[in-house]
N, C-alpha and C positions, 0 to 999 in steps of 0.2 A: 539027585545025589545031591544032598547040601553043599551049598557052596561058602568055603571057611574062609573071611577078611580078615586079614590082620589086624591088630590094634593102630592108628596113626598116631596113637597116645603111648608115653610111658606105664602100666600096670602093674609095676615093682617099685610101689612110692612107699612112702613111711607116713605116715597116720595125717600130722602135721604141714604133710605137702611141701609146694614152693609156690612163688609168686613170682608170672611173669608178663609182661605190658600187652594190653592189647596192639596193635602193629607193629611188634617187634619181631627182630627173624625168627625165636622160637615159634611164634603162632604162626608164623610161613610155613617151615617147616613141619609142625604138626597137623598142617592140612595137608600136608603131600600123600598119593595114593602109595599103597606099599604093597609091590606087586611080588610078594612069598606067600607063602599056604601058612597059616598063622597054625597049623599043627609042628610040635615042636620047635617051635621061635624060643631064642634067650631074650636075643636083642632089639629094642622096640627102635623102629628103622629114625624116628629123634631125637632119639637119644647117642644113637650111630653118628648122624650129625654135627650132632653138639658137638661129640668127642673130634671129628674131624676137623672141623675148624677153628675150637677153641690149638687144638695143638699147633694147625697149620699159622695159625694166632703169634703161636712162641718159639717158630719156627724148624717145628716139624716138616719133612716134606714130601717120604719115604712113607709109605704103610706102614713097613717094620718100624720106624724110626715114631708113627704115630701109634703104635699097638704098644712100644717103651715107655711114653711118654704116659699114655691112657693107665698104666699099671703104675706108673711111681706118681700120677695124681690121684690112687683114687680115691682117696681118705677128702680130696676136696674136691673131687667131680660129684662124690656120692653127697656131699651136702649139699652144693648147688642145685643139684639136681634134685633133690631129696629121694634119692635113690634108698630104698630099704638095704639093697646088696647089690655091690657095685662087682657086675663082671669085666673084666676086660678083655675086650675083643682082640685076637690072631690075626694076624696080618692077610694072613686066608681071608679069614672071615671079613673082613670089610673089605677084599678083594672082591670076594663074592656079592656079598651086599651093594657096594656101590654101580659092578659092571649088572647088575641084573634087579634090584627088588627099587629101582628108582628108574624109572622114566625120565630120560636128561633135556629129551622137550619141554616137558611139565618143567620140570626142575628150572629150566633157563629161563620159560617161562613166569614163572614165581617170584623170582631172585629178580629178573626187569621190573615187575610189578611192584614190588617195593622199594626198590631204590626209585626207580616215576614217582611214587607219592611220597618219599620223605617231605618234610617240607622248606621253603627253599628248593627244591629239585626239580626237574624237569623246565626249568626258564632254558636252559642253553639251545638255540637253534641247532647246533652244529651237527650232526652226527658222521662218524668216519665207517666207513667199507673197508676192513680190509683182510687178511687170513694169514695162516700161520702155519706148519706143518710142525706134529708134535715129535722130532726127529727118532728121539725114545723107540716109540712104535715101528717104527722101519722093521721088518727084518730083513733077518742077514742074506744081501747077496737079490734084495730089490730094491727098488727104488722110494715105492708108494708105503707110509703111513697114514696115522690121522687127520684132515688135512680141516680146520677149521673156517671158518668166516664169521667175526664177528663185526654187530653195532656198538662204536666205544663212541661217547659221551666227553668228548676231550675237557673241558674246562670243569667238570665236577667229576673228570674220575670213574668211571660208570662203563658196565656192558650193558646194553637194554638187551641187545638176543646174541646167539649166538646158532651156529647151524654146522652142520657138516657137512664137508664135501666131498661126495661119494667118488669113489675108485674112476666109476665109469664117467663123470662129468668135473668141469673148469667151476671155478666159480661164477660164473654169468649167472645161472641155472638157480645156486645157493645165494645169490646175492636177491634172485627176483624172489623167490620163497621167504627170504629173511624181511624183504621191505612191502612183502603184502603180508608180514604181522604184525605189522606196526604202523602205530597212527602217525604218520609223520606233518601233517598239519604244521604249517610255520616251522618246519623241516629243512634247514641245506643237508642235501647227502654228496658227500666225497667221497672218491676213489681212485685208486689209480687208474692209469689209459685200460688197463682189458675190459674194468668197471665200462668203459665208454662204447655205450649198446645203446641204441634208437629202442628198442621195447622197455630195457630197464628205465630208459627218461622219462617212458610214456605212463607207465606204472607211477613213477615217485609222484610229475604230476597229477594224475588224476586221483593221486592219495592226499591231494593238496599240498605237496613238498614240493623243491628244487632243489635244482644238480645242482654239480661243477665240474666238470670232466676234463683231464688231459686227454690232448687226443694225439697219438703217434700211427706210426702203417698199420695197424689195426684199422681202423682206416681212413684205407688212403685217398678217398671222394673229398671228402670235408675237411682233411690235412690238407693237400692241396688246396680247398678253394679259400684257407685260413690265411695258407701262405701268401696265395698270390695277395690276398688284402693287402697283406700287411708289409710283401714284398718291396721295393723300393724301386720307385719308376724311373724310367731313362729320358732325360731332360737333356733338350738340343742346347747346345752352348749360344746363349744369350736372353733364354729366355727362363722361368721361373720353375719347378715345380711345382707338380699341381698340387692345391691344398686337399686334405683331412680336417675340414671341418669337426667332422664327427669324434675324429679320436681324442681318448683324453688317458693321459699317462701323468703315474705318480712312479718315484723310487726312495728307497729306501735304507739306508744305511746301517751296520748293525754290525761294531764289536764283539769275539767271544771265542771262547775256546780257541785260541791261539792266529783265528785269522778274522779279517776284515770281508762281510761279504756286502754286495750292492745288490738290489733285486728292482729290477724295471717291468712294471706293467704297462703294455696299450691297452685300451680294450675298444672297443666298433659295436656299432650296432647294424652296423650298413647292412651285414648279411642274414640280419632277421628275416626276411621277406624270400633270401636265394637258397642260402645252406637247410640242403637236404637231413634236415634234423627235427625230431619232433618238441615243437615248444622252445625252440632255443628262442634268446634274446638280445643274447651279447656273446661276440669272438674275443679273443685277447692274446697276445703275443706276450711271455712269460721270459724275462732275461735274467742271468743271475753270473756275477762274477765276486771271481772268489780269490783275493790276496793272500797265502799265507805267510806271518808274518818269520816265521823259525826260518824261512829257506829261500824266499821272495814268489814263490812258485805261482801264477796266474791260471786261473782256469775260468772258462766258461759254457755259460749253457743256453740254450735258445729252447725253450717247451713253447708248444699254443695250445688252445682249448677253449673251452663253449661254457655256457651257463641257460640257465632258464629265470637266471634275475630276469630284470629288467634295468634302465642305468636308475630310477626311481628306486628301486631296490636296494640295488648293490652297486657302491659308488667304487670306482678300481681301486681307493683302500679299502675297502671291505672287501673284496675279490683276493688281494694280497694276501691282504690277514686270511682268510680261507685257505689260499692254498697253501702258505706256509703252516697253518693249524695242522693243516692236514696228517703233517708229519710228528705228532704229539704221539700216535698212536706207537711210535715204533718208540718211543722213551717211555713214553706213560703208560704202556699195556705189554707191548711184545717181550721190552728188552725187561721189566722188573720179573714176569713167568719165566722167561728163559731163564736167566741169571739168578737171580734173588728168590726167587721160589724154584726152581733147577726142575720147570719142566720137562726142557729136554731129556733128563735121564729119565723120566719117567717110562717103564718098560710094561705098561701091568697091557696084558692082551685079554683079559678075560672080560666079554661080553662089552658095555661099554664104560668101563671102568676110568680109563684114561680119560673121554673126554668127558667123564662128569666131574674127573679133578683137576682138568683146565678150567670147567665153570664155577667148580668151588676154589680156582685160585682168584679168576676174574673175583666171585665175591668176597673174597678178604682184602684183595687192593681197594676195592669199592668201600670197603667197613675203611678203613684206614683212610681214606682218601676223605671221608663221610667227615673222621676225626678231628681232621686237619693233621695227618704226618705228608710229608713231602718228601723224608728218606725212609723206605721201606725198613731197611737191616735194620736201623736205629730203633722203629717202631716195633719189629717182633723181638728186639733184646728185650727191650722194655717189658712186652707182656710174658716174657720167660717167664721175670720174677713177678709178675705181678698181676696172676692170675683172675682177682676179684676184679682186675677193672676187663679184662677181656671176656668175662663173663658178662656185662653191663652190656657190649657191644650187643651179648645175642639176646638177653633178656628182657633191655631195658627198649623203649620207644626211642631215636635216633632222632 
């Protein structure tokens, strides 16, 4: 029996066609495999993805809004895409295509490669691992929905790879799959205390990367060893306390958002040969003092951690910057997806449509960051009225 393979490229073109750059996002879309049977197809996969991305850039978040926006701008879209006849897909059609026609793993991989090969990209060594649940996908009466773990490059603002955390696992095996899919040479991976695992640490270093973990009660022996190292030693009256020539301490003080914060990190390599952790080179104690200006409330947090970075590779200042930079994923990615792109309101349940829409959200945020936008709502309002400019993000090499 003959196998029908869908066309990756739009066949509904005017004779004069249209132009796109080699290395553009459009070329990436054109190379994706279409999982549909070619018989009866009305929409090319590449065209659908362009519709979705342009509508997202213009501020449309639901599939219904994307379908309505496409219909309202069919003339301009037909011009830019060189279409002989512009067909406007219904929201249900979009859901079926996003949910079944596209391999999410392939989409994540090619988009991550697209960003990694952009000029002046890929230099940032920091890679943040963190997960979030798409709350709109949680069925009524249940507690679990689609949960995704992202590898985020904070200083460049793009997601290298994102994987699904299945219902029968937590983020640990998903993180292992993620790092096994990436070239970690020269990268420094940070994650929350849940990801502080020996197997994951070994895999990162074997792949020529480094890790920085915070340690909590899920690793009691390691936590106890670090706490004991940094605990004040009892001192007999008349004698000086024991000196710790190996300890290095750095502090920073910042003011913003109505509070003053002082962060103090103390680092030591004294446990390098003794702590039961693969490739551990330094351990640290992190203190955070917060003074809220509106009411004078003061808080204090004490955390412990370890890293494979040696003292020559990372000074206390560098470790402090990495630990503070880890939380950029909350404001730079998760908050923007939830609040600006309305991801938590996504109720898509067909196939893997919800996961693919999350990947599209990552893509849109990466595009906007690439061209210099820091205020995403302003950017989307701009592109809502400047369609020609938004098409440049898709058809031209950035």
